[in-house]
BABA-479945 format. One record per atom (N, C-alpha, C): residue in one letter; residue number from 1; x negated, y negated, z negated; chain; atom name. Coordinates in nm, 3 decimals, padded with zeros to 5 digits. Layout:
! BABA-479945
 aa   i       x       y       z ch at
  A NUM       X       Y       Z  A CA
...
***
This chain:
! BABA-479945
 aa   i       x       y       z ch at
  X   1  08.048  06.642 -06.349  A  N
  X   1  08.097  06.558 -06.457  A CA
  X   1  08.245  06.583 -06.482  A  C
  X   2  08.318  06.613 -06.376  A  N
  X   2  08.461  06.640 -06.390  A CA
  X   2  08.483  06.764 -06.476  A  C
  X   3  08.399  06.864 -06.462  A  N
  X   3  08.412  06.986 -06.540  A CA
  X   3  08.395  06.958 -06.688  A  C
  X   4  08.303  06.872 -06.722  A  N
  X   4  08.279  06.837 -06.861  A CA
  X   4  08.402  06.767 -06.918  A  C
  X   5  08.459  06.674 -06.845  A  N
  X   5  08.577  06.602 -06.889  A CA
  X   5  08.694  06.698 -06.905  A  C
  X   6  08.713  06.788 -06.809  A  N
  X   6  08.821  06.885 -06.817  A CA
  X   6  08.803  06.977 -06.938  A  C
  X   7  08.682  07.021 -06.960  A  N
  X   7  08.653  07.107 -07.075  A CA
  X   7  08.680  07.034 -07.206  A  C
  X   8  08.638  06.910 -07.214  A  N
  X   8  08.663  06.831 -07.335  A CA
  X   8  08.812  06.810 -07.358  A  C
  X   9  08.887  06.787 -07.253  A  N
  X   9  09.032  06.772 -07.264  A CA
  X   9  09.098  06.900 -07.312  A  C
  X  10  09.051  07.014 -07.261  A  N
  X  10  09.104  07.143 -07.305  A CA
  X  10  09.074  07.167 -07.453  A  C
  X  11  08.952  07.134 -07.494  A  N
  X  11  08.914  07.149 -07.635  A CA
  X  11  09.000  07.059 -07.722  A  C
  X  12  09.021  06.937 -07.678  A  N
  X  12  09.103  06.842 -07.753  A CA
  X  12  09.246  06.896 -07.768  A  C
  X  13  09.302  06.949 -07.663  A  N
  X  13  09.437  07.004 -07.668  A CA
  X  13  09.443  07.126 -07.761  A  C
  X  14  09.344  07.211 -07.756  A  N
  X  14  09.340  07.328 -07.845  A CA
  X  14  09.328  07.285 -07.991  A  C
  X  15  09.251  07.181 -08.015  A  N
  X  15  09.239  07.130 -08.152  A CA
  X  15  09.372  07.074 -08.201  A  C
  X  16  09.445  07.006 -08.114  A  N
  X  16  09.579  06.956 -08.151  A CA
  X  16  09.671  07.072 -08.188  A  C
  X  17  09.668  07.178 -08.107  A  N
  X  17  09.751  07.294 -08.134  A CA
  X  17  09.711  07.360 -08.267  A  C
  X  18  09.583  07.374 -08.290  A  N
  X  18  09.536  07.433 -08.416  A CA
  X  18  09.578  07.348 -08.535  A  C
  X  19  09.567  07.217 -08.521  A  N
  X  19  09.606  07.127 -08.630  A CA
  X  19  09.755  07.141 -08.659  A  C
  X  20  09.837  07.150 -08.554  A  N
  X  20  09.981  07.167 -08.573  A CA
  X  20  10.011  07.300 -08.642  A  C
  X  21  09.946  07.407 -08.599  A  N
  X  21  09.966  07.538 -08.662  A CA
  X  21  09.922  07.536 -08.808  A  C
  X  22  09.808  07.476 -08.835  A  N
  X  22  09.756  07.469 -08.972  A CA
  X  22  09.849  07.387 -09.060  A  C
  X  23  09.899  07.277 -09.008  A  N
  X  23  09.991  07.193 -09.084  A CA
  X  23  10.117  07.272 -09.120  A  C
  X  24  10.171  07.346 -09.025  A  N
  X  24  10.289  07.428 -09.051  A CA
  X  24  10.262  07.534 -09.156  A  C
  X  25  10.146  07.596 -09.149  A  N
  X  25  10.109  07.698 -09.246  A CA
  X  25  10.096  07.639 -09.386  A  C
  X  26  10.030  07.527 -09.396  A  N
  X  26  10.013  07.461 -09.526  A CA
  X  26  10.148  07.419 -09.583  A  C
  X  27  10.236  07.367 -09.500  A  N
  X  27  10.368  07.326 -09.548  A CA
  X  27  10.448  07.444 -09.600  A  C
  X  28  10.430  07.562 -09.543  A  N
  X  28  10.500  07.681 -09.592  A CA
  X  28  10.439  07.731 -09.722  A  C
  X  29  10.308  07.726 -09.733  A  N
  X  29  10.240  07.780 -09.850  A CA
  X  29  10.242  07.687 -09.971  A  C
  X  30  10.234  07.557 -09.946  A  N
  X  30  10.227  07.459 -10.054  A CA
  X  30  10.345  07.364 -10.039  A  C
  X  31  10.451  07.390 -10.113  A  N
  X  31  10.568  07.302 -10.100  A CA
  X  31  10.537  07.161 -10.151  A  C
  X  32  10.593  07.064 -10.084  A  N
  X  32  10.574  06.925 -10.123  A CA
  X  32  10.681  06.891 -10.226  A  C
  X  33  10.637  06.845 -10.342  A  N
  X  33  10.730  06.809 -10.448  A CA
  X  33  10.724  06.659 -10.472  A  C
  X  34  10.839  06.601 -10.491  A  N
  X  34  10.845  06.460 -10.525  A CA
  X  34  10.809  06.443 -10.672  A  C
  X  35  10.739  06.337 -10.707  A  N
  X  35  10.703  06.317 -10.847  A CA
  X  35  10.826  06.283 -10.931  A  C
  X  36  10.821  06.321 -11.060  A  N
  X  36  10.929  06.286 -11.151  A CA
  X  36  10.923  06.136 -11.178  A  C
  X  37  11.023  06.084 -11.247  A  N
  X  37  11.024  05.941 -11.278  A CA
  X  37  10.902  05.902 -11.362  A  C
  X  38  10.868  05.987 -11.461  A  N
  X  38  10.750  05.958 -11.544  A CA
  X  38  10.622  05.958 -11.460  A  C
  X  39  10.610  06.058 -11.373  A  N
  X  39  10.491  06.065 -11.288  A CA
  X  39  10.485  05.947 -11.193  A  C
  X  40  10.599  05.910 -11.136  A  N
  X  40  10.602  05.796 -11.042  A CA
  X  40  10.558  05.668 -11.113  A  C
  X  41  10.606  05.649 -11.238  A  N
  X  41  10.566  05.530 -11.314  A CA
  X  41  10.417  05.529 -11.339  A  C
  X  42  10.361  05.645 -11.374  A  N
  X  42  10.219  05.654 -11.400  A CA
  X  42  10.137  05.628 -11.273  A  C
  X  43  10.186  05.676 -11.162  A  N
  X  43  10.116  05.658 -11.035  A CA
  X  43  10.118  05.511 -10.993  A  C
  X  44  10.232  05.445 -11.012  A  N
  X  44  10.249  05.310 -10.959  A CA
  X  44  10.197  05.200 -11.050  A  C
  X  45  10.190  05.224 -11.181  A  N
  X  45  10.147  05.116 -11.270  A CA
  X  45  09.995  05.096 -11.261  A  C
  X  46  09.950  04.974 -11.278  A  N
  X  46  09.806  04.948 -11.268  A CA
  X  46  09.729  05.017 -11.381  A  C
  X  47  09.608  05.055 -11.351  A  N
  X  47  09.523  05.122 -11.449  A CA
  X  47  09.466  05.022 -11.549  A  C
  X  48  09.451  05.068 -11.672  A  N
  X  48  09.384  04.987 -11.774  A CA
  X  48  09.234  05.008 -11.759  A  C
  X  49  09.160  04.901 -11.757  A  N
  X  49  09.015  04.910 -11.744  A CA
  X  49  08.954  04.856 -11.873  A  C
  X  50  08.869  04.938 -11.933  A  N
  X  50  08.805  04.895 -12.058  A CA
  X  50  08.671  04.830 -12.027  A  C
  X  51  08.627  04.750 -12.122  A  N
  X  51  08.498  04.685 -12.105  A CA
  X  51  08.387  04.784 -12.142  A  C
  X  52  08.267  04.750 -12.105  A  N
  X  52  08.151  04.833 -12.138  A CA
  X  52  08.137  04.845 -12.290  A  C
  X  53  08.163  04.737 -12.360  A  N
  X  53  08.152  04.737 -12.506  A CA
  X  53  08.253  04.835 -12.568  A  C
  X  54  08.376  04.833 -12.520  A  N
  X  54  08.478  04.925 -12.572  A CA
  X  54  08.441  05.070 -12.542  A  C
  X  55  08.387  05.093 -12.424  A  N
  X  55  08.348  05.228 -12.386  A CA
  X  55  08.235  05.279 -12.476  A  C
  X  56  08.133  05.197 -12.496  A  N
  X  56  08.021  05.239 -12.581  A CA
  X  56  08.067  05.260 -12.725  A  C
  X  57  08.156  05.177 -12.772  A  N
  X  57  08.208  05.191 -12.908  A CA
  X  57  08.284  05.323 -12.920  A  C
  X  58  08.367  05.354 -12.822  A  N
  X  58  08.444  05.479 -12.824  A CA
  X  58  08.351  05.600 -12.819  A  C
  X  59  08.248  05.593 -12.736  A  N
  X  59  08.154  05.704 -12.728  A CA
  X  59  08.075  05.718 -12.857  A  C
  X  60  08.037  05.608 -12.917  A  N
  X  60  07.965  05.610 -13.043  A CA
  X  60  08.049  05.669 -13.154  A  C
  X  61  08.177  05.636 -13.158  A  N
  X  61  08.268  05.689 -13.259  A CA
  X  61  08.284  05.839 -13.243  A  C
  X  62  08.289  05.886 -13.121  A  N
  X  62  08.305  06.031 -13.099  A CA
  X  62  08.181  06.107 -13.146  A  C
  X  63  08.064  06.050 -13.125  A  N
  X  63  07.941  06.117 -13.171  A CA
  X  63  07.938  06.126 -13.322  A  C
  X  64  07.986  06.024 -13.390  A  N
  X  64  07.984  06.021 -13.536  A CA
  X  64  08.077  06.127 -13.591  A  C
  X  65  08.191  06.150 -13.527  A  N
  X  65  08.289  06.243 -13.578  A CA
  X  65  08.254  06.388 -13.554  A  C
  X  66  08.158  06.417 -13.475  A  N
  X  66  08.124  06.558 -13.443  A CA
  X  66  08.049  06.621 -13.552  A  C
***
């Protein structure tokens, strides 16, 4: 049983190392950019939710215009 626990601990440590290496690689390849003021406002403001009636009306209008 001790061997199983030791093996699992080794696997867990190797996974931690792989995760750290992968994180470093991703950070080098994909730079993290802060959102602009416009983007931040869009992200933080609550979403507008339309009713089912408004949605069906909008979809119906689009079909008519095609």
